[in-house]
C-alpha positions as CSV (number, residue, x, y, z in Angstrom):
1,X,101.7,90.9,116.7
2,X,99.3,93.6,115.8
3,X,98.0,92.5,112.4
4,X,99.1,95.8,111.0
5,X,101.0,94.2,108.0
6,X,98.3,91.7,107.1
7,X,96.8,93.5,104.2
8,X,99.6,96.0,103.5
9,X,101.8,96.2,100.4
10,X,105.3,96.8,101.9
11,X,108.3,97.8,99.9
12,X,111.6,97.1,101.6
13,X,114.5,98.8,99.9
14,X,117.7,97.0,100.5
15,X,115.6,93.9,101.2
16,X,118.2,91.6,99.7
17,X,120.9,93.0,102.0
18,X,122.1,91.9,105.5
19,X,119.5,93.7,107.6
20,X,116.8,93.4,104.9
21,X,116.7,89.6,105.0
22,X,115.9,89.8,108.7
23,X,113.2,92.4,108.2
24,X,111.6,90.3,105.5
25,X,111.7,87.2,107.8
26,X,109.9,89.4,110.4
27,X,107.3,90.5,108.0
28,X,106.6,86.9,106.9
29,X,106.2,85.9,110.6
30,X,103.6,88.7,110.9
31,X,101.6,87.4,108.0
32,X,102.5,90.1,105.5
33,X,101.5,88.7,102.1
34,X,102.8,91.5,99.8
35,X,106.5,92.1,100.5
36,X,108.2,93.9,97.6
37,X,111.9,94.3,97.1
38,X,113.2,96.6,94.4
39,X,116.2,94.8,92.9
40,X,119.2,97.0,92.3
41,X,119.6,95.6,88.7
42,X,116.1,96.9,87.9
43,X,115.8,100.0,90.0
44,X,118.6,102.5,90.6
45,X,117.2,104.4,93.6
46,X,119.5,107.3,93.1
47,X,117.5,108.3,90.0
48,X,114.0,109.8,90.4
49,X,112.6,108.2,87.3
50,X,113.6,104.8,88.6
51,X,111.9,105.5,91.9
52,X,108.7,106.7,90.3
53,X,108.7,103.6,88.1
54,X,109.3,101.4,91.2
55,X,106.4,103.1,93.0
56,X,104.2,102.7,89.9
57,X,104.9,99.0,89.6
58,X,104.9,98.1,93.3
59,X,102.2,100.5,94.6
60,X,103.2,100.3,98.3
61,X,101.2,101.3,101.3
62,X,104.4,101.3,103.5
63,X,108.1,101.8,102.6
64,X,110.9,100.6,104.9
65,X,114.0,102.3,103.5
66,X,117.0,100.1,104.4
67,X,119.0,100.5,101.2
68,X,122.3,102.4,101.9
69,X,125.9,102.7,100.7
70,X,127.8,101.6,103.8
71,X,131.2,100.4,105.1
72,X,133.7,100.7,107.9
73,X,136.1,103.5,108.7
74,X,138.3,102.7,105.7
75,X,135.5,102.7,103.2
76,X,134.1,105.9,104.6
77,X,137.5,107.6,104.3
78,X,137.9,106.4,100.7
79,X,134.4,107.3,99.4
80,X,133.0,110.3,101.5
81,X,131.5,111.9,98.3
82,X,129.9,108.7,97.1
83,X,128.6,107.9,100.6
84,X,127.2,111.4,101.0
85,X,125.6,111.7,97.6
86,X,124.1,108.3,97.1
87,X,122.6,108.0,100.6
88,X,121.2,111.5,100.6
89,X,119.7,111.4,97.1
90,X,118.1,107.9,97.6
91,X,116.4,108.9,100.8
92,X,115.3,112.4,99.8
93,X,113.8,111.3,96.5
94,X,112.1,108.2,98.0
95,X,110.4,110.4,100.6
96,X,109.4,113.1,98.1
97,X,108.0,110.6,95.6
98,X,106.2,108.8,98.5
99,X,104.6,112.0,99.6
100,X,103.4,112.8,96.1
101,X,101.8,109.3,96.0
102,X,100.2,109.7,99.5
103,X,101.7,106.5,100.7
104,X,100.5,105.5,104.2
105,X,103.9,105.4,106.0
106,X,107.6,105.8,105.3
107,X,110.2,104.3,107.7
108,X,113.6,106.0,107.3
109,X,116.6,104.2,108.7
110,X,119.3,106.5,110.0
111,X,122.7,105.7,111.5
112,X,124.5,106.1,114.8
113,X,127.1,108.0,112.7
114,X,124.7,110.9,112.7
115,X,125.4,111.7,116.3
116,X,128.0,114.4,117.3
117,X,131.5,113.1,117.8
118,X,131.4,113.9,121.5
119,X,127.8,113.1,122.4
120,X,127.3,112.5,126.1
121,X,127.0,108.8,126.9
122,X,124.4,107.2,126.7
123,X,123.4,108.9,123.4
124,X,120.0,110.5,123.8
125,X,118.0,111.3,120.7
126,X,117.6,115.0,121.8
127,X,121.4,115.4,121.5
128,X,121.6,114.5,117.8
129,X,121.9,118.2,116.6
130,X,124.3,119.3,119.3
131,X,127.6,119.0,117.2
132,X,129.4,117.7,114.1
133,X,129.7,114.0,113.6
134,X,133.0,112.1,113.9
135,X,135.2,113.1,110.9
136,X,135.8,109.7,109.4
137,X,132.2,109.0,108.7
138,X,130.7,112.5,108.9
139,X,129.6,112.7,105.2
140,X,127.6,109.5,105.6
141,X,126.1,110.5,109.0
142,X,125.1,113.9,107.7
143,X,123.4,112.5,104.6
144,X,121.3,110.2,106.8
145,X,120.5,112.9,109.3
146,X,119.0,115.1,106.5
147,X,116.3,112.4,106.2
148,X,115.3,113.3,109.8
149,X,115.0,116.9,108.9
150,X,113.0,116.0,105.8
151,X,110.7,113.6,107.7
152,X,109.9,116.3,110.3
153,X,109.4,119.0,107.7
154,X,107.1,116.9,105.6
155,X,105.1,115.9,108.6
156,X,104.7,119.6,109.6
157,X,103.8,120.9,106.1
158,X,102.1,117.9,104.4
159,X,101.0,115.6,107.3
160,X,103.2,112.9,105.8
161,X,103.7,110.0,108.1
162,X,107.5,109.4,108.0
163,X,109.4,108.1,111.0
164,X,113.2,108.1,111.6
165,X,115.1,105.3,113.4
166,X,118.7,105.2,114.6
167,X,120.1,101.7,114.7
168,X,123.5,101.1,116.4
169,X,126.2,99.0,114.7
170,X,124.7,95.7,113.5
171,X,126.2,92.2,113.5
172,X,125.0,88.6,113.0
173,X,124.9,85.7,110.5
174,X,124.9,86.9,106.9
175,X,127.0,90.0,107.7
176,X,129.4,91.5,105.1
177,X,132.9,90.0,105.6
178,X,134.6,91.8,102.6
179,X,137.8,93.4,104.0
180,X,137.3,96.4,101.8
181,X,133.9,97.4,103.2
182,X,133.1,95.3,106.4
183,X,132.5,96.7,109.8
184,X,134.5,95.9,112.9
185,X,133.0,92.6,114.1
186,X,133.1,90.7,110.7
187,X,136.5,92.2,110.0
188,X,137.9,90.9,113.3
189,X,136.3,87.5,112.9
190,X,137.8,87.2,109.4
191,X,141.3,88.3,110.7
192,X,141.2,85.6,113.4
193,X,139.9,82.8,111.3
194,X,142.3,83.6,108.4
195,X,145.3,83.8,110.9
196,X,144.4,80.3,112.3
197,X,144.2,78.9,108.8
198,X,147.5,80.5,107.7
199,X,149.3,79.6,110.9
200,X,150.1,83.2,111.7
201,X,151.2,84.1,115.2
202,X,149.6,87.6,115.3
203,X,146.9,89.8,113.9
204,X,147.0,93.6,113.4
205,X,144.0,95.7,114.4
206,X,143.3,99.3,113.6
207,X,143.7,102.1,116.2
208,X,144.4,101.8,119.9
209,X,141.6,99.5,121.0
210,X,140.6,102.0,123.7
211,X,137.4,103.3,122.0
212,X,134.1,101.7,122.8
213,X,131.2,100.6,120.6
214,X,127.7,99.2,121.0
215,X,126.3,96.4,118.8
216,X,122.9,95.0,118.2
217,X,122.2,91.6,116.7
218,X,120.6,92.0,113.3
219,X,117.4,90.0,114.0
220,X,116.8,92.2,117.1
221,X,117.3,95.4,115.1
222,X,114.8,94.1,112.5
223,X,112.3,93.4,115.3
224,X,112.7,97.0,116.5
225,X,112.2,98.4,113.1
226,X,109.0,96.4,112.6
227,X,107.6,97.3,116.0
228,X,108.2,100.9,115.2
229,X,106.5,100.5,111.8
230,X,103.5,98.9,113.5
231,X,103.1,101.2,116.5
232,X,105.0,104.5,116.2
233,X,103.8,107.5,114.3
234,X,105.8,110.4,115.8
235,X,108.2,113.0,114.5
236,X,111.0,112.4,117.1
237,X,113.9,110.1,116.1
238,X,114.2,106.8,118.0
239,X,117.3,104.8,118.9
240,X,117.4,101.1,118.1
241,X,120.1,99.5,120.3
242,X,121.1,97.0,122.9
243,X,122.1,99.6,125.6
244,X,125.6,98.5,126.4
245,X,129.2,99.3,125.3
246,X,132.4,97.4,125.0
247,X,136.0,98.5,124.3
248,X,137.4,97.4,121.0
249,X,140.4,95.7,122.8
250,X,137.9,93.7,124.9
251,X,135.9,92.8,121.7
252,X,139.1,91.5,120.0
253,X,139.8,89.3,123.0
254,X,136.3,87.9,122.9
255,X,136.5,87.1,119.2
256,X,140.0,85.6,119.5
257,X,138.8,83.3,122.3
258,X,135.6,82.3,120.4
259,X,137.4,81.6,117.2
260,X,140.3,79.8,118.9
261,X,143.0,82.3,117.9
262,X,145.7,82.4,120.6
263,X,148.3,84.6,118.9
264,X,149.4,88.1,119.6
265,X,147.2,91.2,119.1
266,X,149.1,94.1,117.6
267,X,147.6,97.6,117.4
268,X,148.3,100.0,114.5
269,X,147.8,103.3,116.1
270,X,148.5,105.1,112.8
271,X,145.0,104.1,111.8
272,X,142.0,106.0,113.1
273,X,139.9,104.9,116.1
274,X,136.8,106.7,115.0
275,X,134.3,108.0,117.6
276,X,135.6,107.8,121.1
277,X,132.6,106.1,122.7
278,X,129.2,104.8,121.6
279,X,126.3,103.7,123.7
280,X,122.7,104.5,123.1
281,X,119.9,105.4,125.5
282,X,117.3,102.9,124.4
283,X,114.5,104.0,126.8
284,X,112.5,105.8,124.1
285,X,112.1,102.7,121.9
286,X,110.8,100.7,125.0
287,X,108.4,103.5,125.9
288,X,107.1,104.3,122.4
289,X,106.7,100.8,121.0
290,X,107.9,98.2,123.5
291,X,111.2,97.3,122.0
292,X,114.0,95.7,123.9
293,X,117.0,93.7,122.4
294,X,116.9,90.1,123.4
295,X,120.1,88.4,122.1
296,X,123.1,88.4,124.5
297,X,126.3,89.7,123.0
298,X,128.2,86.5,123.6
299,X,125.4,84.4,122.1
300,X,125.2,86.6,119.1
301,X,129.0,86.6,118.5
302,X,129.1,82.8,118.7
303,X,126.3,82.5,116.2
304,X,128.0,84.9,113.8
305,X,131.3,83.1,114.0
306,X,129.7,79.7,113.6
307,X,127.9,81.0,110.5
308,X,131.1,82.5,109.0
309,X,133.2,79.4,109.6
310,X,130.5,77.2,108.1
311,X,130.6,79.3,104.9
312,X,134.3,79.8,104.6
């Protein structure tokens, strides 16, 4: 550990959220003594006057911007306008107000949804502008991608040190298991556990099961973000991932086995699959700041299931 955070005042937007809790744990391990989390009840980060007030009160040296309006395919389809506006306006205004205050560093967290629908696999950062995102989450992906454009423009014109990271789909203990807004892993875990408790002989899953995804354990993603914050000061976007892919039908089989669900898996092909394939090229993160994901997928899934079962 570099000692970078020792005397820094670090604002973590979204610090009370799923990824935020892991980032805060990582900051504490690094000896950061001034970790500041703007509570949503006190600071509405879609409003510039709230952002200015937050900066005035917290006076950060570094901002790690994790706060986002997020959800799975269903939530993105229901709220594309909300997802676009709130994610865009939060990031744009936080960066602008941070520039005006001359904060030392801004860490913008993007999304794999920013990549084009048919990005060659593995996704390389240089391909991010080579097409339109997958339609079901394009509004969210484009809102986040604008923060990359802003970061690069502000570095060029103002010398503002803003970096842009692209984490792949997260999972782990503490994830969001609300069916209205959860992502695929918690949604499938909940389906299997609920079916066992109800004595159901089948579960229904969205799509065909033939698309692939990549997942990173949340504590690993937090470590990647913190390593980048410590060591990376460049304009190029950087993927934060585990560097593998798994088909959704194989994922369902793994989760069913680990939860003990032995019923039938039925596929509702009237529901969208989303992007056809997802797997990141993770070589840039290793080269630029020495990051590699450590948690095996089976180990991470088991820990996530165990956590959920213990809470339900």
